[in-house]
N, C-alpha and C positions, 0 to 999 in steps of 0.2 A: 504493500500500500504506500502510495506517494505521500510525502510530507506536505508542508504548506508554508507559504511566506506570509509573515505578519508585518505590516507597515505600522510601526509604533511611534506615535508623536510624543516628543519629550518637551519639557519646559523650555521656554525661550528666555527665562531669567529667574523666575520665582519657582523654586522646587516644589512648592505646595500645589502647583498647577498640574502635577502628574496625576494620572487617574489610577484607581484601584485595578482596573482591567489591564492597563499597560504594565503595572508592577507584576501582576499575576502572569501575564504572557512572557515577560522577560525572565521570570523565575522558572517557568515551566519549559521554555524553549530548550532545544538541544544546543543551539548556537546563536549568538548575537553577532550580526554584521554591523560594524560601526564605521562612520565616516572618519573619525579620529579616535583610536582606541585609548590614547592617553587622556583625552578630554572626557570620553564616556566612562572611563574607569572611575573618575570622581563621582559621577552620578550613580553608578552601580554600587560603589562602596558605601555611599550615603544611605542607600536603601538595602544594604547587605545582600546584594544579588551576586551569586558566585558562578553564574552561567559562563561557559567558555566564550571567548570573543575573538573575532577576526576582523581585519580591516577591509572596508569596501568604500572606495572613494573615486573621484574623477579620473585618476591616473591608472587605476587597475580594474575599472568597472567591467571591462569585457572578459579578461582572463579570470578574474575572481568571480565574476558573474556566472561564467560557465561552471566553475568549480562549485559554487553554491547551488546551482541547479542540480548538479550531479549528487550533491548531498541530499537534497530534497527528493530526488528520484529514488534514493535509498531509504526514504521514510523519515528523514530528519525534519524537525520543526525549526524554521529559521526566523528570527526577529530582526528586522532592519531598523536601525536608528541613525539619526544624524547628530551633528553637534547641538542643534536646537531646532525645535519645530517639527514639521511634518515631512517625512521623506518624499522626495519628488518635487517639492515646492521650492524651487531655486536651490535644490540640494540633490545629491545622488539618489537614484531610486527608479526613475522611469524605465531605464534600460533593463534593469533586473526584472521589473514587473513584466515587461514585454517578453523577456526570455522565458519567464515562468508560464505565462499564458500559452506561448508557443509550444512549450514542453508538456502542456496539460496539467500544470501544477496549480492548485488553488491559491488565490491571493485574497487576503482580507485586510481591511484597514482598521486599526485600533485608534480612533480619532482623538485629537487633543489640540494643543496650541499651534497656531500658525500666525506669524507676525503680520502678514498682509491683512488677514481678516480682523485681527485684533485692532490694527491701526484704522481700518475702514470703519469699524463700528464706533470708534472713538472720535472720528474726524468731523462728524456732523454734516458730511457731504452725502449726496444720494447714494444709497447702497443697493438699489434694485438692479442696476446694470453697471458693471464695472469691468475694467481690463487690467490684468496683472502683468506688468512688463518686467518684473524682477530688476536686475541691474542692467542699465543701458550698455550696449556694446562699446568697447573702447576703440574698435576699428572705425575710422572716420566714415567710410562709405556706408557701412551697415548702420551706424548710429544715425547718420543723416536720413536714411530711409525710414527708420522707425520714428524719428521726430516728425517727418513729413506726414506719416500716418496719424500721429497723435494730434496734429494740428486740427484735423477735421473730425476726430472721434468725439462723439457726444457722451460717451460713458465716463464715469469717474475713473481716473487713472491711478494706479498704485505702482510705485517704484521703490527699489531698495538702493541705498547709497552709503558708501563708506565715509566716515567723518572727514578725512583729508581731501575728499573730492566734492564735498557738499556745496561749498560756496560756488565753485566753478559750474557745477550742474545747475544750481538755482539760477545763476546768471544766464546760462544757455537756455534754460526753459523759459525764463522771462522774455528774452529776445525772440525766441522762436514761437511761443504760444500766446504771448501777451500777458497782461497782468491778472491772471486767474487767481481764484481762491485756492489756498493750500493749507494742509495740516502737515507739519513736520513732527513725526512721532519718534522719540529717541529713548533708548534704554527701557523699552517696554517691559512692564511687570517687575522691573528692578527698583531698588531704593531711590534712585535719582531719575525716575521716569519723568519726562517732560513732553508736552505737546504745544508746539507753536502754531497758533491760528492767525491767519492774515492773508495777504496777497503774496504773489511771487516776489514782487519788488520789495515788499516789507521783509520777507524772509531772507532774501539775498542780503539786504543791508544789515539785518540783525545778526546774521551769522558771520558777516565780515568782522563785526566788532566783538562777537561772542563765539569763538571757535568751538565747535561741538566735540564731544567725546562719545564714543559708542556708535554702533550701527544705527542708521536712520531709515525710517519708512516714510516716503513722501506720498501723500494722498492729494491728488489734484482734481479740481472740477473739470468736467469735460466741456467741450465747446457747446454753447447754448444753441438750441434750434432757432431761436429768434435771430441770433447773429448769422447763422447760415442763410436764413431766408433773406436777411438784410443784404448780405454779400451777393446773393443770387440776383436780387432786385437791382443792386448797383451795377452788376455785370450787364444786365439787360438794358438798363438806362443808358449805358455807354454806347449802345448801338441803336440804329433806327428800327422802327417797327418792321419796315420792309426787309431789313437785314436779318432781323429776328425770324421773320416768316421764312426767308430764304434758307436759313439754317435748318429748319425742320423739313422744308420741302426737299432739300438736298439729301436728307436722311430717308426719303421715300414716303413721307406722310402725305395724305391727301390735303388739299387746301383747307377744307372745313376742319379737319383734325388739327392741322397746324395752327389755324386761327384760335381754336379752343385752347391749345397748349400755350400759345403766346399770351392769351388773356390770363390764363392761370399763373404763368410766370410773373406777370406784371401786376397781378392783383386787381385787374379791371375786367369789365364785361366784354363779350365778343363784339357787341355793338360799338363799344368804344374803339376797339381795334379796327373794325371796319371803317369807321369815320376817319381815324388817323391815316389809314392806308389810302383813302380817297384824297386826303389833304397832301400826302407825300407824293402821290402819283402826278 
């Protein structure tokens, strides 16, 4: 009988956030795969967990992943943990999960803390629709592409950032996205937890004078639909109604359909469009 993979969420700061179920699974597992065994040893020692441990991280995830799968195929129960939070959320895990499913090995999540969700719920920004971007890429072309996508995203945006890069990232976000609302959540669940609420410009200036310590989670408001509509209207206002009509006719629309779409784009009636076309002709 095959074993199973357990994705065990661990505290992101406060050890009291660990769950009874996670503790039980870690104690009963045959093996714990940890992102950093030295860091995880402190957690396990605190809760007097003596389960054997092996490393599983970004640089050995394929070779070690295959070995872990072989152990589970022999019936071993494996618990995966990271340095903090939920495996697979900006931490190693997704590749091992994929390997397990492909090998027919059951996977279950033992839920708990995740910094991105903790920050989102504390931010006061809309939580119904959100996009988690983790750390922005450092490679310029890839970073530029993601920032371009973020410009028009109406969802609340969640980013992770290291303290030594925070000021530069806030400056970049301000210039690229405009002066949006932001919550900068730092040292979540720890003794010196802080949440800065304000605009991107205010946050940028604040952290220039008050260098942060500890990992930060940035929660940004998405682009407002009103702003998108306003920009669309501005785009149409910069061309004549005849040019606007021609744009849709060139796309294969019938004249009646094109007139209806132009009226919708400009927020006026079809009769108004017809009258303007007569005046422009």
